[in-house]
DOZA-624555 format. One record per residue (C-alpha): y, z, x; residue in one letter. Coordinates in Angstrom, 1 decimal, m for minus. Layout:
BEGIN
  north     up   east type
      Y      Z      X    A
...
END
This chain:
BEGIN
  north     up   east type
   m0.2   m0.1   m0.1    F
    2.7    0.1    3.4    A
    2.3   m3.4    4.2    A
    5.6   m4.2    3.2    H
    7.2   m0.9    4.3    H
    8.6    0.3    7.9    D
    6.3    1.3   10.4    A
    7.2    4.8   10.6    E
    5.7    5.1    7.0    L
    2.6    3.0    8.1    G
    3.4    0.3    7.4    G
    3.8   m3.8    8.8    S
    7.3   m4.8    7.3    Q
    5.8   m7.4    5.4    L
    7.5   m9.5    3.6    P
    7.7   m8.6   m0.2    W
    6.6  m12.4   m0.7    L
    3.6  m11.7    1.5    I
    2.5   m9.1    0.0    T
    2.5  m10.7   m3.8    Q
    1.0  m13.3   m2.6    A
   m2.2  m11.5   m1.4    C
   m2.0   m9.2   m4.3    Y
   m2.2  m12.2   m6.5    A
   m5.4  m13.0   m5.1    Q
   m6.7   m9.4   m6.5    F
   m4.9  m10.2   m9.8    Y
   m7.0  m13.2   m9.8    A
  m10.1  m11.5   m9.5    A
   m9.7   m8.5  m11.2    N
   m6.0   m7.2  m12.8    I
   m7.1   m4.2  m14.5    S
   m9.0   m2.7  m11.4    T
   m5.9   m4.0   m9.0    T
   m3.6   m2.0  m11.2    A
   m4.2    1.1   m9.7    Y
   m2.9    0.1   m6.6    G
    0.2   m1.8   m8.0    F
    1.3    1.4  m10.2    L
    1.1    3.4   m6.6    T
    2.9    0.8   m4.5    A
    5.5    0.9   m7.1    A
    5.8    4.3   m7.7    A
    5.9    4.6   m4.2    A
    8.8    2.2   m3.8    N
   10.6    4.1   m6.9    L
   10.1    7.5   m4.6    L
   11.4    5.6   m1.6    R
   14.5    4.7   m2.9    A
   15.2    8.0   m4.8    Y
   13.9   10.5   m4.2    G
   14.9   13.8   m1.8    S
   14.0   13.8    1.7    D
   11.2   16.9    0.5    T
    9.9   14.4   m1.4    Q
    9.4   11.4    0.4    K
    8.0   13.5    3.2    A
    5.8   15.3    1.0    T
    4.1   12.5   m1.4    Y
    5.0    9.1    0.3    L
    2.7    9.2    3.4    P
   m0.5   10.0    1.2    L
    0.8    7.7   m1.5    M
    1.2    5.1    1.0    L
   m2.7    5.8    2.4    E
   m4.1    5.8   m0.6    G
   m4.6    9.4   m0.8    H
   m2.5   10.2   m3.7    Y
   m2.3    7.6   m6.8    F
    0.7    6.8   m9.0    G
    1.9    6.3  m12.6    T
    4.8    5.5  m14.9    M
    4.6    8.0  m17.8    A
    7.1    7.1  m20.4    M
    6.1    6.4  m23.8    S
    5.2    8.6  m25.8    E
    3.5    8.3  m29.9    P
    6.9    7.9  m31.5    Q
    8.1    6.4  m28.9    A
    7.1    3.2  m27.4    G
    9.5    0.4  m26.8    S
   12.3    3.2  m28.4    S
   12.7    5.6  m25.4    L
   15.9    6.8  m26.8    A
   13.7    8.6  m29.0    D
   12.0   10.4  m26.2    I
   11.0   13.8  m27.4    R
    9.4   15.5  m23.7    T
   11.3   18.1  m22.5    R
   12.2   19.7  m19.3    A
   13.5   23.2  m18.7    D
   15.0   24.3  m15.7    L
   13.2   27.2  m13.7    A
   14.6   29.9  m11.7    G
   12.9   28.4   m8.3    D
   15.0   25.2   m8.8    G
   12.0   23.3  m10.2    S
   11.2   22.4  m13.8    Y
    8.4   23.3  m16.6    R
    7.6   20.3  m18.9    L
    6.7   20.4  m22.1    Y
    5.3   17.1  m24.0    G
    2.6   14.0  m24.9    N
    2.7   11.2  m23.3    K
    0.8    7.4  m24.8    M
   m0.4    4.7  m22.7    W
   m0.4    5.7  m19.3    I
   m2.5    3.8  m17.6    S
   m4.1    5.5  m14.4    G
   m3.4    9.1  m16.1    G
   m6.6   10.5  m15.4    E
   m9.5    9.7  m13.0    H
  m11.3   11.1   m9.9    E
  m10.3    8.3   m7.6    L
   m7.7    9.6   m5.8    S
   m7.3   12.9   m4.9    E
   m4.0   14.0   m6.5    N
   m2.1   11.9   m9.5    I
    1.2   11.4   m9.2    I
    3.1   11.2  m12.4    H
    6.9    9.8  m12.6    L
    7.7   11.5  m16.2    V
   10.9   10.7  m18.2    L
   11.8   13.6  m20.3    A
   15.2   15.3  m21.2    R
   16.4   18.5  m20.1    A
   17.6   21.1  m21.8    K
   21.7   20.4  m23.2    G
   21.5   16.8  m21.9    S
   22.8   14.1  m24.8    P
   20.7   12.3  m26.9    A
   19.4    8.8  m26.5    G
   18.8    7.0  m23.4    V
   21.4    8.2  m21.7    T
   20.1   12.0  m21.7    G
   16.8   11.2  m19.9    L
   15.8   12.2  m16.5    S
   13.0   11.4  m14.1    L
   10.6   13.7  m12.8    F
    8.0   13.8  m10.0    L
    5.1   15.8  m11.7    V
    1.3   16.0   m9.7    P
   m1.5   16.1  m11.5    R
   m2.3   19.4   m8.6    Y
    0.3   21.0   m7.0    R
    0.7   21.2   m3.1    L
   m1.8   24.5   m3.0    D
   m4.1   22.9   m5.3    G
   m3.9   24.6   m8.7    A
   m3.8   22.4  m11.9    N
   m0.5   22.0  m13.0    N
   m1.3   21.6  m16.7    D
   m1.4   18.0  m17.3    V
   m4.0   17.3  m19.7    N
   m6.2   14.8  m20.8    L
   m5.9   14.4  m24.7    A
   m7.3   11.0  m25.0    G
   m8.4    7.4  m24.3    L
   m7.4    4.7  m25.5    N
  m10.0    2.1  m25.7    H
   m8.7   m1.5  m25.2    K
   m9.6   m5.3  m25.8    M
   m9.2   m5.8  m22.3    G
   m8.1   m4.7  m19.0    F
  m10.6   m2.5  m19.1    R
  m10.6   m1.4  m15.4    G
   m8.0    1.0  m15.9    T
   m8.3    3.5  m17.9    V
   m5.6    4.3  m20.3    N
   m4.8    7.7  m21.2    T
   m2.8   10.1  m23.4    V
   m1.7   13.0  m21.4    L
   m0.3   16.6  m22.9    N
    1.9   18.0  m20.4    F
    2.7   21.9  m21.0    G
    0.2   23.5  m22.6    E
   m0.3   26.5  m21.5    R
    4.0   26.6  m20.2    G
    2.8   26.2  m16.6    D
    3.4   21.9  m16.1    C
    6.0   22.1  m12.9    H
    8.6   19.1  m12.1    G
   10.9   18.3   m9.8    W
   13.6   16.0  m10.5    L
   13.9   12.7   m9.0    V
   17.6   11.4   m8.9    G
   20.7   12.6  m10.3    P
   20.0   14.5  m13.9    L
   20.9   12.2  m16.7    N
   19.8    8.9  m14.6    K
   16.2    8.9  m15.6    G
   16.5    5.2  m16.8    M
   18.5    3.9  m13.6    T
   15.6    5.4  m11.6    C
   12.4    4.0  m13.7    M
   13.6    0.6  m13.7    F
   13.6    0.9  m10.0    H
    9.9    0.8  m11.0    M
    9.9   m1.2  m14.3    M
   11.8   m3.9  m12.6    N
    9.0   m4.7  m10.0    E
    6.3   m4.1  m12.8    A
    7.9   m7.1  m14.9    R
    7.6   m9.5  m12.3    I
    4.3   m8.0  m10.8    V
    2.9   m8.4  m14.5    I
    4.7  m12.1  m14.7    G
    2.9  m13.2  m10.9    L
   m0.1  m11.3  m12.6    A
   m0.5  m13.4  m15.8    A
    0.2  m16.7  m13.5    A
   m2.7  m15.1  m11.7    A
   m5.0  m14.8  m14.4    L
   m4.1  m18.6  m15.8    A
   m5.2  m19.8  m12.3    Y
   m8.5  m17.9  m12.1    A
   m9.1  m19.2  m15.6    G
   m8.1  m23.1  m14.3    F
  m10.5  m22.5  m11.4    R
  m13.4  m21.9  m13.5    V
  m12.8  m24.2  m16.4    S
  m12.4  m27.2  m13.6    L
  m15.7  m26.0  m11.8    A
  m17.6  m25.7  m15.2    Y
  m16.0  m29.2  m16.6    A
  m17.0  m30.9  m12.3    L
  m20.8  m29.6  m13.3    E
  m21.2  m30.3  m16.9    R
  m22.5  m33.2  m18.4    V
  m21.9  m34.4  m22.1    Q
  m21.4  m37.3  m23.7    G
  m20.8  m41.0  m21.9    R
  m17.9  m42.9  m21.2    D
  m15.5  m44.1  m24.1    I
  m16.0  m47.6  m23.1    E
  m19.8  m48.0  m22.2    A
  m21.4  m49.9  m25.5    K
  m24.7  m49.0  m24.6    D
  m26.2  m46.5  m26.3    A
  m28.8  m45.9  m23.2    S
  m25.9  m45.4  m20.6    A
  m26.2  m41.9  m19.3    P
  m24.0  m39.4  m19.4    P
  m20.8  m38.4  m17.7    V
  m19.2  m35.0  m16.7    R
  m16.9  m33.7  m19.2    I
  m14.2  m34.4  m16.8    I
  m14.3  m38.0  m17.5    C
  m13.3  m37.5  m20.8    H
   m9.5  m37.6  m21.4    A
   m9.1  m34.6  m23.2    D
  m10.6  m32.3  m21.0    V
   m8.5  m33.5  m18.2    R
   m5.8  m33.2  m20.3    R
   m6.5  m29.4  m20.7    M
   m6.9  m29.0  m17.0    L
   m3.9  m30.3  m16.3    L
   m2.1  m28.4  m18.5    Q
   m3.7  m25.5  m17.3    Q
   m2.9  m26.2  m13.9    K
    1.3  m27.1  m14.5    A
    1.5  m23.8  m16.4    Y
   m0.3  m21.5  m13.9    A
    1.1  m23.2  m10.5    E
    4.2  m23.6  m11.9    G
    4.2  m19.9  m12.9    A
    2.9  m19.1   m9.8    L
    5.6  m20.8   m7.7    A
    8.5  m18.9   m9.9    L
    6.9  m15.5   m9.2    G
    7.0  m16.0   m5.3    L
   10.2  m17.3   m5.4    Y
   11.2  m14.0   m7.6    L
    9.5  m12.5   m4.2    A
   11.7  m14.0   m2.0    R
   14.8  m12.8   m3.8    L
   13.6   m9.4   m3.5    V
   13.5   m9.9    0.3    D
   16.9  m11.7    0.5    D
   18.5   m9.2   m1.6    Q
   17.5   m6.4    0.7    K
   17.3   m8.1    3.9    T
   19.7  m11.3    3.9    A
   22.8  m10.8    6.9    A
   24.9  m12.6    4.6    D
   26.2   m9.8    1.8    S
   26.9  m13.1   m0.4    A
   23.4  m13.8   m0.4    V
   22.3  m10.2   m0.9    R
   24.4  m10.6   m4.1    A
   23.2  m14.0   m5.3    E
   19.5  m12.8   m4.8    A
   19.9   m9.6   m7.0    G
   22.3  m11.8   m9.4    L
   19.1  m14.4   m9.4    L
   16.8  m11.8   m9.9    L
   18.5  m10.1  m12.4    D
   18.3  m13.3  m15.0    L
   14.8  m14.6  m13.9    L
   12.9  m11.1  m13.9    T
   12.4  m11.6  m18.0    P
   11.4  m15.1  m17.9    I
    9.0  m14.3  m15.2    M
    7.4  m11.8  m17.1    K
    7.7  m13.5  m20.5    A
    7.4  m16.9  m19.9    W
    4.2  m16.5  m17.6    A
    2.6  m14.3  m19.7    S
    2.8  m16.5  m22.8    D
    2.1  m19.7  m21.2    F
   m0.5  m17.6  m18.9    G
   m2.4  m16.9  m22.1    L
   m2.0  m20.5  m23.5    V
   m4.1  m21.5  m20.0    A
   m6.4  m19.0  m20.8    N
   m7.0  m20.3  m24.4    S
   m7.7  m23.6  m23.0    L
  m10.2  m22.6  m20.7    A
  m12.2  m21.4  m22.8    I
  m11.8  m24.7  m24.9    Q
  m12.9  m26.9  m21.7    V
  m16.6  m24.4  m21.5    L
  m16.9  m24.7  m25.5    G
  m19.3  m22.7  m27.2    G
  m19.7  m21.0  m23.5    Y
  m16.5  m19.9  m23.2    G
  m16.6  m17.4  m26.0    Y
  m19.5  m16.0  m24.9    S
  m20.1  m13.3  m22.0    R
  m21.9  m16.0  m19.8    E
  m18.6  m16.9  m18.1    Y
  m15.8  m14.9  m17.1    P
  m12.8  m16.9  m19.0    V
  m13.7  m15.1  m21.8    E
  m11.9  m11.9  m20.0    Q
   m9.0  m13.2  m18.4    F
   m8.1  m13.8  m21.7    Y
   m8.7  m10.2  m23.1    R
   m7.5   m9.1  m19.7    D
   m4.0  m11.4  m19.8    N
   m3.5  m10.3  m23.4    R
   m1.9   m7.0  m22.6    L
    0.5   m8.6  m20.3    N
    3.4  m10.1  m23.1    P
    3.1   m6.5  m24.3    I
    3.2   m3.7  m21.8    H
    6.4   m3.1  m19.7    E
    8.7   m4.1  m22.5    G
    7.3   m6.7  m25.2    T
    8.1  m10.6  m24.6    N
   10.5  m10.0  m27.5    G
   12.5   m7.4  m26.1    I
   12.8   m9.4  m22.3    Q
   14.1  m12.7  m24.8    A
   16.8   m9.9  m26.2    A
   17.6   m8.7  m22.8    D
   17.9  m12.1  m21.4    L
   20.2  m14.0  m24.0    L
   22.0  m10.7  m25.0    G
   22.7   m9.0  m21.6    R
   21.4  m10.6  m18.8    K
   23.3  m14.4  m19.4    V
   26.5  m12.4  m20.3    V
   26.5   m9.8  m17.5    M
   29.2  m10.4  m15.2    Q
   31.1  m12.6  m17.2    D
   28.1  m15.2  m16.7    G
   27.9  m15.1  m13.0    A
   24.2  m15.3  m12.9    A
   23.8  m17.9  m15.2    F
   26.4  m20.0  m13.7    R
   24.4  m19.3  m10.3    L
   21.2  m20.3  m12.1    L
   22.7  m23.5  m13.4    M
   24.1  m24.4   m9.3    R
   21.1  m23.9   m7.8    E
   19.2  m26.5  m10.4    V
   22.1  m29.2   m9.4    E
   21.3  m28.6   m6.5    A
   17.5  m29.3   m7.0    T
   18.5  m32.1   m9.0    A
   20.5  m33.9   m6.5    A
   18.5  m33.1   m3.3    D
   15.9  m34.9   m5.4    S
   17.7  m37.5   m6.9    A
   17.9  m39.2   m3.3    A
   14.1  m39.6   m3.3    V
   13.1  m42.7   m5.3    P
   10.0  m41.5   m6.7    A
   12.0  m38.2   m7.9    L
   15.2  m39.6   m9.3    K
   13.9  m39.8  m13.0    D
   12.8  m36.6  m12.8    Y
   16.2  m35.6  m11.4    A
   17.9  m37.0  m14.1    E
   15.3  m35.7  m16.6    T
   16.3  m32.0  m15.1    L
   19.9  m32.7  m15.3    R
   19.7  m33.5  m19.3    A
   17.5  m30.6  m19.7    A
   19.8  m28.1  m18.0    A
   22.9  m29.2  m20.2    T
   20.9  m28.4  m23.3    A
   20.5  m25.6  m22.2    V
   24.1  m24.6  m20.8    S
   25.3  m26.0  m24.0    T
   23.4  m23.9  m26.5    T
   23.7  m20.9  m24.0    T
   27.1  m20.9  m24.8    A
   27.0  m21.6  m28.4    A
   25.0  m18.5  m28.9    L
   26.9  m16.9  m26.5    V
   30.2  m17.7  m28.8    A
   27.9  m16.9  m31.7    A
   28.0  m12.9  m30.9    R
   31.8  m12.5  m31.6    S
   31.5  m15.1  m34.8    G
   28.5  m15.0  m37.0    A
   27.2  m11.7  m34.9    G
   24.9   m9.7  m32.2    L
   21.9  m10.3  m34.7    A
   22.6  m14.1  m36.0    V
   23.2  m14.5  m32.0    A
   19.8  m13.1  m30.9    L
   17.5  m13.7  m34.1    A
   15.9  m16.4  m32.3    N
   16.1  m15.2  m29.1    A
   12.2  m15.6  m27.9    P
   13.1  m19.6  m28.4    S
   15.8  m19.3  m26.3    Y
   14.1  m17.3  m23.5    L
   10.8  m20.4  m24.4    E
   13.8  m22.9  m23.9    M
   15.2  m21.9  m20.5    T
   12.0  m20.4  m19.4    G
   10.5  m24.3  m19.6    H
   13.7  m25.3  m17.7    M
   12.8  m22.8  m14.8    V
    9.4  m23.9  m14.7    I
   10.8  m27.8  m14.4    A
   12.7  m26.9  m11.9    W
   10.2  m25.7   m9.9    M
    7.6  m28.1  m10.3    W
   10.4  m30.3   m8.5    L
   10.9  m28.3   m5.8    R
    6.9  m28.5   m5.1    Q
    7.2  m32.1   m5.7    A
   10.0  m32.2   m3.2    R
    8.2  m30.6   m0.7    A
    4.6  m32.5   m1.3    A
    6.8  m35.7   m0.4    L
    7.5  m34.3    2.7    R
    4.1  m35.0    4.3    F
    1.6  m37.3    4.0    S
    0.0  m37.2    0.6    L
   m3.4  m36.4    0.5    D
   m5.6  m35.3   m2.7    D
   m3.9  m31.6   m2.6    Y
   m0.4  m33.1   m2.7    R
   m1.0  m36.0   m5.7    R
   m2.7  m33.1   m7.8    G
    1.3  m31.0   m7.4    K
    2.9  m35.0   m7.8    L
    0.5  m35.6  m11.0    Q
    1.0  m31.7  m12.7    A
    5.0  m32.3  m12.3    C
    4.7  m35.6  m14.2    R
    3.0  m33.9  m16.8    Y
    5.4  m30.7  m17.1    F
    8.4  m33.5  m17.1    F
    6.8  m35.5  m19.8    R
    4.9  m33.0  m21.9    W
    7.1  m30.0  m21.8    E
   10.2  m30.6  m20.6    L
   11.3  m32.1  m23.9    P
   10.5  m29.1  m25.9    K
   13.7  m27.9  m24.4    V
   15.8  m30.4  m26.2    L
   14.1  m29.5  m29.6    V
   14.3  m25.7  m29.1    L
   18.4  m26.3  m27.9    A
   19.0  m28.3  m31.1    E
   17.1  m25.9  m33.7    R
   18.4  m23.1  m31.6    L
   22.3  m24.4  m32.2    A
   21.5  m24.7  m35.6    G
   21.6  m20.7  m35.9    L
   18.7  m20.7  m38.5    D
   18.4  m17.1  m39.4    I
   15.0  m18.1  m42.0    T
   14.1  m15.1  m40.3    A
   16.3  m12.5  m40.9    L
   16.9  m14.1  m44.2    E
   13.2  m12.9  m45.4    M
   13.5   m9.9  m47.5    E
   10.3   m7.5  m46.7    E
    9.3   m7.3  m50.3    T
    8.6  m11.0  m50.2    W
    5.6  m11.0  m47.6    F
END
């Protein structure tokens, strides 16, 4: 877990880009088991950013070496996405620590024997703090205290899940005996600020993991299609002609190409964001660091939501390629689907990501991040336009970017006219539209890179997947833009009694 940390913490100072490229292999192999490591690494990163010197000296080495595992404990039975309704309380004790009382729901890795200790990062409200998210603080709550004593963190139940079964998911009670000790992490009433450090990292990783699962399904279905013999060449006139492998059928090739376009496009975006994380921390130029931060803020909800939505579509296509075998447990594609189905839900549902993108990210700093993204897209289009094989793609991307910009301006203007509810009514479609443009941008970057070398099968495959995305997926941007510009409120006007 320490690979990207400094040498004094046992790390190798590897770029986060490299660590995430490596982690993606594990996500594809078994995302749910890998979650223990991801949660621990993310908790350690948060502790390094906001923990006291004593907390870091005490817990960081043990977490980074894998002796202690970590969790994030936010949700409660009555407070899932609405963290403002958290009831867990923290009472200040005489020794400067806190006593925690409450219960938490949906806590991944909350109770197990895989590590010597479990470090829970718990959102709670200190006595006297205001209501809402502004009154939440973050507390470090170990399963066992340093003297080995049980810290009154109790398993109340297990959640039995559709997938992601390699990670235990728990209901935890804190302070049943009044003896749950916790220590404040970061400033009082700044728990959400601290926790977003972990959540934003988690959202990038979830998107990358969704892309990795999509890619895993693609590889399994490709291998199957290359071997499975079924049907005959559609041009064959002789009924006795030998059967062919199913990859010879156009519909199967289409499903494989669609999977490849979604998975590899999302993987490219995930690794691009990992590079931005590195640039934000290590770039020599402060302006580069600031721009990396802006792009990260804007693209994180797109990465999390688009990759998990369309990664799931890719997994469904993998099942379809295998037919009846795909629906059985003879092959792992059904597990990929079940595991990936969690990713549009946790760490902020994709509906919340869409509202965050349109409601906050595109308007922050008077639209600075959005304008920066458009400049980056245009720079890629301009570079590609000089390459004859990519000129048409560059113009198509420019047209899509213009549609996204125009639609964004209309929806932002609608906030002060028709109102915020109307402007955000179709936010998921806005994220899909913008996400398709961003993935097309990623594909054009890949195509440009492929043409810098002699073309082999790998690079020809990249060019063909780019061609598919631009011809079959990117045109959806124009359809969505037209629909969004009309400020349709069909869903808003649907009365609950009409259902």
